[in-house]
C-alpha positions, 0 to 999 in steps of 0.5 A: 593430507593435502593433495595437489593433482594439478587443474588439468586433471580436473573434470567439472560435472555440471549440476543436474536439475533435481525434479523431484522434491526431497523425500519424493521417489521418481514415480511421484508427481511433483505438486505444482503451484503458480502465483500471479499478480498485478498492481493495478486494476486498469482494464489492461492489467486485468486482462493480463491477470486473467491470462496469466491464470489461464495460462498456468492452469493450462501449463501445469495440467499438461505435464504428466509429471506434475500435479496441480496444486492450485493458482494463487493470485493477488489482483491490484496488489503492490508487491513491495509489501507482503502485508496484504498480499493475502493469497501470496500468504496463503500459498506460503502457508500451504507450503509450510503444510507440505502441499506444494512442491514447486511454485511458477511465477512470470517474473521476479517482479511478480513475486515481490520487489522487495529484494530482502522479502524475495531472498528470505522468502526464496531461502525459507522455501529451499530449506524446505525443499521447495523451488520456485521458477521464474519463466522471464529471468530464466531462474529455478531456484532449485539449481545451486547457482540461482541465488546469486542471479535472483539477488540481481533480478530481485534488486532490479525490481525494487530499483524499478519500483523506486523509479517509478514511485520518484517518478509519481512524486515528481509529477505530483509535485509539478501538479501542485506547483501548477496549482492541480488539486485533487481531493478525496471524494469522501472529504466531509462537507464536499461531493461530486458536482453534475459535472464530476468537479467538486461541489458542496454537500448542503446537509454536511456543510450545514453541520460544519458551520454549526460547529463553527458557530458553537465554537465561536460562541464559547463551546467546548469540543466536548459540548459540540460532540454531545450536541450533534449526537443529541440531534442524531447528526452521523459523524463523517464516518457514519457513527452516531458518536462524535470524537473530539479528535474529529471535531478538532480536524473540522475546526482546522481544516483549511478546505472549508474556506476554499483553500487546500494545504498539500503534502502535510504528510508523506511516506519516507521510503518505498516501503513505509507503512504509514505516512508521517507528518511533514515537519518541513522534510519536503515542501508543503503547497498552500493553494488559496481559492481552489475550492468552493467556500463553505465558510467565509475565511474571517469565520475560519480565521476567528475559530483558529484564533480562539483555538490557539487562545484556549490552548495557551490558557491550559495549564502545562500539566493538563492532559493534551487529550482535554477538550477545550 
């Protein structure tokens, strides 16, 4: 049966925040943990990280109704993915094992910047009777209306991350267009000079020149690898064996003739784990003469012609991994 009593007869009784997790009596203490995260290694962020640890340790221990359940912290780790946040995953494991009733966190963005991951995690915790308190936003997920507020804040955090990423990308493109070049310090054949500039590593440069010479003399990639191994030359990764892929990479690296090709790969989105090859989706930047030359340009160009010639002579059915 349906009864229409009238709106004027309705009194709304506000929900009361339940201080005790399901299954815990009023005289049992809540086991409270905290999660902290900073995403850069700058001195300012490191200080913030240490301050968070001290703050939450003091805060939890000062509450008589709380029992300290640990501080979980990831330092210098981005919040866009859970993959590399080891302490975050360790905290969730403790929750699954029933060792935590409540988690404290400074803000939603500290908890995570991927709104889907944040909401999925919060829902999974709520199903176990575990709440999360976000101080900055004033959100406590133990209240019934918190998920809508949380959705807004986590979406905002994701948008903020995407905005930062876009600004960084624009900055890089402007630097590329101006001819500003930065290469990894471990690029084979190069090292850091006395003034912090890019210099040639004499020993590695000689290995590179030998690889090109042997290739132009008709040597296969497999033969070149065996020759290097017989001379006890370590690979760019410090291994005693040389792969065909490594030798092929050296034979096609324009850096060795003093040039750089930038943005050969890119990450399609903020949450992409791996970069993909740039096949014209974004502009590339070819900067000539910006590095010290290990090879004469003519030697490099001849090697590219020889590489193309050998590829064209291979039967179509031949396995692509077969050495030249």
